[in-house]
C-alpha positions as CSV (number, residue, x, y, z in Angstrom):
1,M,74.5,41.0,89.7
2,N,78.1,40.5,89.3
3,F,79.3,37.4,87.5
4,R,82.9,36.3,87.5
5,L,84.3,33.7,85.3
6,I,86.6,31.5,87.2
7,S,88.7,29.2,85.3
8,G,90.1,26.1,87.0
9,S,91.1,22.6,86.5
10,L,91.0,19.4,88.4
11,S,94.0,17.3,88.1
12,I,94.8,13.9,89.5
13,N,98.3,13.1,90.2
14,P,98.7,9.5,88.8
15,G,101.6,8.8,91.2
16,V,99.4,9.4,94.3
17,F,96.5,7.5,92.8
18,Y,98.5,4.4,92.0
19,E,100.3,4.5,95.4
20,T,96.9,4.6,97.1
21,L,95.7,1.8,95.0
22,K,98.8,-0.2,95.8
23,S,98.5,0.4,99.5
24,T,94.8,-0.7,99.4
25,R,95.8,-3.8,97.6
26,D,98.6,-4.5,100.2
27,E,96.1,-4.0,103.0
28,R,93.6,-6.3,101.5
29,T,96.3,-9.0,101.0
30,A,97.4,-8.5,104.6
31,S,93.8,-8.9,105.9
32,V,93.2,-12.0,103.8
33,E,96.4,-13.5,105.2
34,G,95.3,-12.5,108.7
35,E,92.0,-14.2,108.2
36,R,93.7,-17.4,106.9
37,K,96.1,-17.3,109.9
38,A,93.2,-16.9,112.4
39,K,91.3,-19.8,110.8
40,A,94.4,-22.0,111.0
41,E,95.0,-21.1,114.6
42,T,91.4,-21.8,115.5
43,T,91.5,-25.2,113.8
44,V,94.7,-26.1,115.5
45,A,93.3,-25.0,118.9
46,A,90.1,-27.0,118.3
47,V,92.0,-30.2,117.4
48,G,94.3,-29.7,120.4
49,L,91.3,-29.2,122.7
50,Y,89.6,-32.3,121.2
51,Y,92.5,-34.5,122.0
52,R,92.8,-32.8,125.5
53,V,89.2,-33.8,126.1
54,M,89.9,-37.4,125.0
55,L,93.1,-37.6,127.2
56,A,91.3,-36.1,130.2
57,S,88.5,-38.6,129.8
58,E,90.9,-41.5,129.7
59,I,92.8,-40.2,132.7
60,A,89.6,-39.8,134.7
61,K,88.6,-43.4,133.8
62,F,92.0,-44.7,135.0
63,R,91.8,-42.7,138.2
64,A,88.3,-44.1,138.8
65,A,89.6,-47.6,138.3
66,S,92.4,-46.9,140.7
67,V,90.1,-45.6,143.3
68,S,88.0,-48.7,143.0
69,A,91.1,-50.9,143.4
70,L,92.3,-48.9,146.4
71,E,88.9,-49.0,148.1
72,E,88.9,-52.8,147.7
73,N,92.4,-52.9,149.1
74,L,91.3,-50.7,152.0
75,R,88.4,-53.1,152.7
76,V,90.8,-56.1,152.8
77,V,93.3,-54.2,155.0
78,T,90.5,-53.1,157.3
79,A,89.3,-56.6,157.7
80,A,92.9,-57.8,158.3
81,Y,93.4,-55.0,160.9
82,R,90.2,-55.9,162.7
83,S,91.2,-59.5,162.8
84,G,94.6,-58.6,164.1
85,S,96.7,-59.9,161.2
86,S,97.6,-56.4,159.9
87,T,99.2,-53.4,161.7
88,N,97.7,-50.0,162.3
89,L,100.4,-48.6,160.0
90,D,99.2,-50.8,157.1
91,Y,95.6,-49.7,157.7
92,L,96.6,-46.0,157.8
93,R,98.7,-46.3,154.6
94,A,95.8,-47.9,152.7
95,K,93.5,-45.2,154.0
96,V,95.8,-42.4,152.9
97,A,96.5,-44.0,149.5
98,T,92.7,-44.2,148.9
99,A,92.2,-40.6,150.0
100,N,95.1,-39.3,147.8
101,E,93.7,-41.2,144.8
102,N,90.3,-39.7,145.4
103,T,91.9,-36.3,145.3
104,R,93.6,-37.1,142.0
105,L,90.3,-38.4,140.6
106,I,88.6,-35.1,141.5
107,A,91.5,-33.2,139.8
108,A,91.2,-35.4,136.7
109,R,87.4,-34.9,136.5
110,N,88.0,-31.1,136.9
111,E,90.5,-31.2,134.1
112,Q,88.0,-33.1,131.9
113,M,85.2,-30.6,132.6
114,N,87.6,-27.6,131.9
115,A,88.6,-29.2,128.6
116,V,85.0,-29.8,127.6
117,A,84.1,-26.2,128.5
118,E,87.0,-24.8,126.6
119,L,86.2,-26.9,123.5
120,S,82.5,-25.8,123.7
121,L,83.4,-22.2,124.0
122,L,85.8,-22.4,121.0
123,T,83.2,-24.1,118.9
124,G,80.7,-21.3,119.6
125,G,78.7,-22.7,122.5
126,T,78.7,-21.8,126.1
127,F,80.5,-23.6,128.9
128,Q,77.2,-25.2,129.9
129,S,76.1,-26.3,126.5
130,R,75.9,-30.0,125.6
131,M,78.5,-31.3,123.2
132,R,78.2,-34.1,120.7
133,I,81.3,-35.2,118.9
134,N,81.0,-36.2,115.2
135,A,84.2,-38.0,114.4
136,P,85.6,-38.9,111.0
137,D,84.9,-42.3,109.5
138,Y,88.2,-43.8,110.4
139,V,87.6,-43.4,114.1
140,N,85.9,-46.3,115.9
141,A,82.2,-45.4,116.3
142,S,81.9,-47.1,119.7
143,E,84.7,-44.9,121.1
144,V,82.9,-41.8,119.8
145,E,79.6,-43.0,121.4
146,Q,81.4,-43.6,124.6
147,L,82.9,-40.2,124.5
148,N,79.5,-38.6,123.8
149,E,78.1,-40.5,126.8
150,D,80.9,-39.2,128.9
151,F,80.2,-35.7,127.8
152,Q,76.5,-36.1,128.8
153,K,77.6,-37.4,132.2
154,I,79.9,-34.4,132.6
155,D,77.1,-31.9,131.7
156,T,74.8,-33.2,134.3
């Protein structure tokens, strides 16, 4: 057997070690800031979607009230047309106005459903999951309950 004595040394260059340590610290700082930014963006998006849902719900309510008023107007104009005290043009205008408002109501309800679905997805649900809003104390509880009832109507 042949044995050889090998002499060697292991050296660590402190400059490389400290540069690696510094770059690791910088990467960690960047990842913490990235996480903070992502959380802030998610929070802002959730708040924005919440208010978008509320706005879309109110617009849908206004459109529904408008449709009701225009349908009543169409009934009055139809009765007047049948009795001969209104023209065919008045009848057609009322009918077109009612049909146009129905189209706007459908668009408003579609926007409401899209906003609810986006909020649900953002908060970790699916677009078909039921949502329930828990609002802060300073928000009127009856408005929150009404909004929750609206969500349930949208889901079905």
